[in-house]
N, C-alpha and C positions, 0 to 999 in steps of 0.2 A: 100388279106386279106378279108374276110370274113364279109360282110354286114349285120346287124342286125336289126330286127324291132324292133321298140317300144314295151311297153307289151300292148299297147292300142291295138296293132293289133291282137294279142292274145284274149283280153278280146272281141273283137267284133268277132275274129272266134267262142268263147265258146258261145256269145248269138245268133252265127248264128245255132250253132249244138243243143243248147237251143230250137231254134223256131223249128226244126227238130221233136224235142224230144215231145213236145206240139202238133205237127200236129199228130205225131203218137199214142197221147195217145187220140187225139178227134176221130182218126178213130178206136182205139180200143173201146170206148164208144159207138159209132155207132153201131159196129160189136156187142156189146155185149147186144146191146139192142132185137137180135134175141133171146135171152136165154143163160143162160149159157153154158159154154162148147164149142167144136168145131161144126160146122155144120155139115151136111152130107157129103159135097162137101169137107170138110175141110180134111187135112191131120197134125197130131203131129210131128213135127220133135224135135228129143232132141237137147238142148242146148250144143253145144261143151262147156268144161270146157276149160280154159286159162290155160296155162303153165305158172306157177309164175316165173320160171327161166328165160323164154324168157323175161317176162315183165321187169325184174330188168336186165337183161344184156344189155350191151352197142347196139345199134342199128344200130348206124353208122358204115355201112360196108366199104366206100370208106375211103383212105388214109387221116388222118387225125390230125392235131397237137393242142395240147393243151399247152398254155403258163401261166405262173404263176409266178407273181412279189408277194412281200411284202406289208406290212403297206405302205401309201401313207399320209405322214405328209408333208404335202403342204401348205407352208404359204405364198408364192410369186408366182408371174408369172414363168414358166419354159422355160428352154434355151434350146427348144426341138432341135435347129438345132447345139447345141455344139457339135464341132467334136467329143469330147474323149466321147461323148454318143452315136455315131452312131453303134456302134457295137451291143450294148445292145439294142438300137431301133430297129434295123433291125429285131434282132429274133420276139420282139415283134409284131412287122407289119408282118412280116411274116407267123406267126401261122395262124390257122382257126378260134382259140378264144381264147382272151387273158384277163386273172382275175387277179384283184388287190385288197387287202382291202383299201377300203377309209376310214382312221381314222381320222375324223373330221368332223366339219361341212364345206359346201360350201354356203355362202351367199351371196347377193348382196344388201347392207346396203341403196343402194341406191332405192330399190324397195319400194312403201310406203304401200304395204301391209306387209311388215317384221318389226315385232316391239319386237325382239328377241336382245338378247347381240350379241354384235360385235365380235363374235368370228371366228377363223378358218379361212380357205382360201377364197381368192377374186372369185367372178363370173368366170372368165377367168379358174380358176382349171377345173372345168370340160372340156372346149375346148380343153384344155391340154392333160386331160386324152384321149380324141377321138383323139386327134392327137399322141400320143404315140403309137393309135393300141389297145387302152384298149377296152372292149364291155361288159364287165360282172364284176359288185365290189359288196362284200358286207361290211355292214356297221353297222355290229354289233361290237361295240367295246367301249372303255371305255371316249371315246372322242365325240361320236355321240352326246351326249347330253351335249355337251359345251355352244350350243345356245338355249337350252330348247327346247320344245315340236315346236315353231315356228322355229328352227334351222333343226329339222329332217324336216319338211314340206319343207323348203325351199331346202334343199340340195336334197330331192327326187324328187322336181320338177325340179330344175337345171339339174341334170341327165337325169329327163325323155325329157327334151326339145332336150338334144344332143344324144339321141337313146340311154345311155347305163341303160342296166340292173340291178336292185340293190336291193338286199334282207338284211334282219334281222335288219331292224329299221321300223317302221311303228306309225301307227294314236292309234295303239291298239295291243293287244299280237297276235291276229289272221293273222294279218295284217306283223308283224314283223317274225313271226313264219312260216307262210306258204311259200313255195316255190314259185319262181319267174320264169318265163320264157322269152325267146329271142328265134326268129323265123330265121332262117340262112338258106341258101339255101343248107348245108349241113345236117340240121335238127332241132329239137325243142333242145334249151336247156335250163334245169333244174339247181336253183341253191338255196343253204340255207344258212344263215349266220348264226352263234351261237357264244355267249359270255359267259363263263365260270364265276361264280362270287362266291367268299368265302367273309366273313367276313372284311378279311385282304387287298381286292382287291382294287389296287392304283385308285384313283382319281373318285370313283363311289360312285354317290350319289343315296339315296333311288328312287331319282324321276327318276333315267333314266332305269327302269328295266321296258316294256311294260305291262302294265296288260290289263284289260278288261275296255274297256273307257279310257284310259291313254296311251298315246304315249311314245316311249320308242325302248330299245333293245331286241332282243330274249333272253332270258336269260337262262343257266343254271345252277341253284345254286349246290353249293357243300359246303360239309361240309370237314373240314381240319383236319386230324387225326396227332399228334406228335407219333410216332412209338418209344416204349421202347422196352426193354426185357423183358422176364417173371420174373425174380427177381424184374426190375424196375416196375413193375406194381404193384407186392405186396407190397411194399414199399409206392408207390404211394396210396394203399387202405390202407393202416393203417394209412398212413395221413387223408382221406377222412372220417374213420371211428371216428377216434381222434375227429376231427373238427365236425361232427355230432352228437358227446357224447354231445355236449353243446345244441342241438338244444331247449331243454326243459329249456333253460333261457331265452327266448325271447318270446314275447306275441306271434308273427304269424311266426313259425318256417318255413325253406323250406323243400321241401315235402321229403318223406321218402325216401330211396331208395327202387328202385320198385324189387320186387322178381323175375322178371325174367330176371335182370339185365344180360348184355353179360359178358361171363368169361373175355375175350379178349380186352373188351373196357371199358372206365372210361371217366366219365366227371368230371372234378375236377378245381374249381376256375376259372371257365369259358373256360377253353380250355379241347378238347377231347383228349384221348389217345388210342392208340392201340396196342398190341401187334405185333413184327414183328422183322428181323432179327439185321436191323441196326438202332442204337440208333441216332436220329437227323434227319433221315428221314421221308417225309412227305408222306401222303395219303391222298386218297378223297374219298368221297362217293357221287354219283350225286344223285340229288333228283329226284325221280322218277315217279312224275307227269311231270316234265320238259321234262325228259330223255322219255316218252312216247310221249309226244306231238312232240317231235324232230322227232323222228325216223318214226310217222305215216307222218310228213311232206315230210321226205325225200322219203320214201317209196311211195306216192303219188306223189310226184314231179317226181320221174322215171318212174312210171308208164304212165304221161302225157309228157315224155319228151324221147328224145334219148340219151341225153346226160345229167348225174347229177353231179352238182358240189358241196362241202360240203366242208364249211370254219368254222375254228373255231378262234378266235383271243384268246386267251390262256396265262394269265398273272401269273398262278399257277408255283411255284419253286418246285424243288423234295428233298430237302434239308433244313432245319430248318437254318443249321451254313453258308450258300451261301447267300451272298448279291444278291438282286433283280436285274436280267437284266446281271447276269454271269452264266446262267443256261444252259447248252448243254443237260443235261440230261432231260429224259422224263416222266413228274407225272405219275403214275399207271391209272389215271380214263382217258387221253388224249388216250393211247391206246386203251382202252376198248371203248371208243365212236367214234374212228378213225376206227374200226372193227367193231363194229355194225353198222356204216354208209356204210362202204362196202358191207355188210352183206346184206343191205336192199335197196340197189339200187344206191349207189353211185361210180362213176367212178375214183374221184379223189378226195383224202382228202386233205386241204391245213392248213399248221395252221403256225399263226406269233404270235405277242403279247407280247413276252419276250425281244425282241429286240438282241438276239443272236442266231445263227444257232444251228438246232437240226438234229437229224438224217434223214435217206430216209428208207423206206422199202417198199418191194413190197409184197403185201398181197392179196393174190388169184389173182394173176395177175394186181392187181389194183395198182398206185402208192399212197403211203403217204409220204407225207411232213412234217413233225412233227414242223417243224421251217425253214422258209426262212429270217427270221428277217424282217429288214425296206427295202423298197426300195428306197424312200425318207425321210428324216428325217429333213427339214427343221426346225429350231428353232428360235423365236423370242428373239430378245435379248432387254433387259430392260435397262441394265445400267452395266457398269466396276466394276470390284472391284478391288481395288487396294492396297494390303497391304504388306509391305515390308517386316513383321514380320512372315507373313505365305504366302511366296510366292507362295507355291504349289496351294493354294485354292484360287489364282487371276485367273481372267479372264471374262466371262462373264455369267450374270446369267441369264434366260429365262423364259417367262411366263409361270405359270404351272409347272413347275420345283420346287420341295417342300424344296430342299438343296443340297448344292455342295456336291460332294464326295472329302473325305478327299485323298490327295494326287492324284488330278487328272495330266491328262498329259499337262496340260497348254495350250492348244489348245486354241487360241482367238476366233475362231469361234467355239466351242461346249466343252467349260469347262468342262462339266457335265458329260460328258460319255468317255469310255474308248474304246481301237483300235476295240475289237471286238463287239461291238454295231455297227462298221460302216463299217464289212464285209459281205457282203448280198449276195445272190443266185436269179438268174433268171433262171426259169425250164422250161423246153419242156417235153411232154410227145407226143410219136408217137405211132398211134395205125392205124391198117392194118388187114384189115379183121373183124372189132370189137374187133381186142385183142390189147394187150399194148405190143410193140416189141422193146421202145427205149426210155431211159430217159437222159435228158442232162442236166448238170447243170452249167451255165454260171456264175462265180465270179462277184460280183461288189463291188467298191470301194466308200464311202462315204465320205471319206476324212481321211484314217486310220492313216497318219503318222503326223495329226496335223497341217497343214501348209496351209490349205486353208484361203481364206477372207471369210467372214462372206456370201457374195453374190453366194459363190459356195459351202458352208456347207454342207453337206447332202445330196447333188446331185447325181445318180450314175454314175459312170463313169467306162469305161475299167480298170481294174487294171493293174499295173505294172506285168510282168511275174512273177518274183519273189513274189508279194503279191498273184495271182493267185494260184501259187504253193502252198503257205502256207494255203491259204483258203480251196483249192478243198484236200488238205492231213487230215485237221481237218476234213472234212466231211467224208471224206472214213473212220477215226478214228470213229468218233463218229456213224457211220452207220453200224460197224461191228456186234453189239451186235442183230441186226434184220435181218443179215446173209445175207446183200446187201454186193456185190463186185462193186465197181467204178473204172474203168479205166481214166488215166489223159489223155488226148489225146489233142494236141496243146493248152495247158491251157483250157480244157473244162474238166467235168467230164462224165464220160460216163457208162448208165446202160444198157447192152444187156437183153434182157427177152427171157428165152428159153422158146419157146411154146409146 
C-alpha cells in the first residue's frame, strides 16, 4: 500500500518553488539594470511550447492500481477485523491509491474548540478510514454541512491529522473548488469533489453552498427540466398565454414573455419544461459559471499532478415518475460533466449519491463509474414504530430520514431502504504504461436480506455467490448502453480494455 504525504508537504514544496521564482525575479531585475534587451554576450533561445496532450495525460507509467469505494456514511466505530469484511478490505489495502466519498462530518465533541452540532461520526472514523487503506476522500455532498461551518473545519482537520487528502469542501468557494494533492512514491495524486444541486435536492440548505468568505461544499448548480412532447408543449403555452391574459388585472404584474423565448423551452408555474422524446424524463442544464470554475480546477489540478481523480455526489434522478434512490439510469448532465472531466485531464471519474448502482463506461481509455452506490450505510436508530394496523411500515426510524417508505421490507435494521440500496461495488482500475488495461468490480452486501442486527447493518461484507451474481448481472445490463462488456469471473466483474 502506497503511503501518502499530507497536503502540508505539498504546500511546503510550493513555498520552496515560490522562493526559486522570487530569487529568479531578483536576478532578472539586476540583469535588466544593464539596459533593455539582451547584452552583447547573451543569446536568445526561443521558449519551447508545452504539449497540452502530454500535460493532460496520465503521467504514472509504472504499474498502478486505483481503488474506488462509494459513500462512507459511518456513525459508529467500524469493525475492521470482521472476517466477512476481509475479502473487500484486502482489495482496498493492496491498491496503490484508494478513494471514497466521506458523506457526513467527523467531529470530536470533546474538543473545546468545537462548538457546532453533535452530528455525524465520531473522531475514530478518521482512523478507521486510514485502517481500511483509504488515502483520499471527497467531502462535497449533502451531509457535509450537518455540523455547520464548524463541522466542515473539524472534519477536514481530523482528516489532515491522519494524512488523508480531502477535496470538495472548505472555508470558502476557492478552497472547496480547487484541486487538492497528495504525494506518493508513485507520483502526485490530484482530486476534485463536486456536488450538483437543483431546487429539489434532498437535505440541502442554502448555507451549505460554498461562496466567497462562506464555508461549504463545491456546488454545481443545475436547472431541472421536465420533458414533454412538442404537442404537449403547445398545450402548455396555451395555458401560459391564458394565464398571462389576466396580467392587467393586478397592480404589479409578472414580467412579460421575453421576445427571444426559446421555442423548445417554457417556464410555467414555477417549473421548467423542455421538448424531448419521452414524457416524464428529466433533463438538466448546468450553471455555466460553476461548470467553468470546476473545469478550470480539474485542468489546473492535472497539470500539477500525475493522476487526477474527479468525483461527484449526484442525487439527481432521470425520470419524474421514479422514486428517489431507485434510479439506475444516468442523468444527461452527468454524462456531459464526466466526459468534460476526462477531456480536461481526469484519469478516473467516480459517481455516488443516489444510493443505487449505475453503469460503467470506458471513455477515451479512462474509466467512468456513474454510480457505485454506498459503501458504508450506517444509520442512527431513533425509536421503534410498532403499528399492528400497518405492519408494513413498522420498523426503525432514523435521524435525518424524512419519512418511511410505504411497504418497506420490514428490516428492523434498515426499515427505510429496499434491497437495491444495499447492493454496492468496490472498483479497481489497473494501469500499465500510463494506460488503463483492466477494471474489476467487486460486489458488496450491506444487508440485502434484511436480517442483520442494527450493529451490523450498513457495513460492507462479501456477498453470497448468489447475491454477487445478481449484482454483477445487473451492472452488466445497465452498462451495455455505454458499449461496455463485463465478464463475470469468480464472482467479480472484469472489463478488459483493448489498447
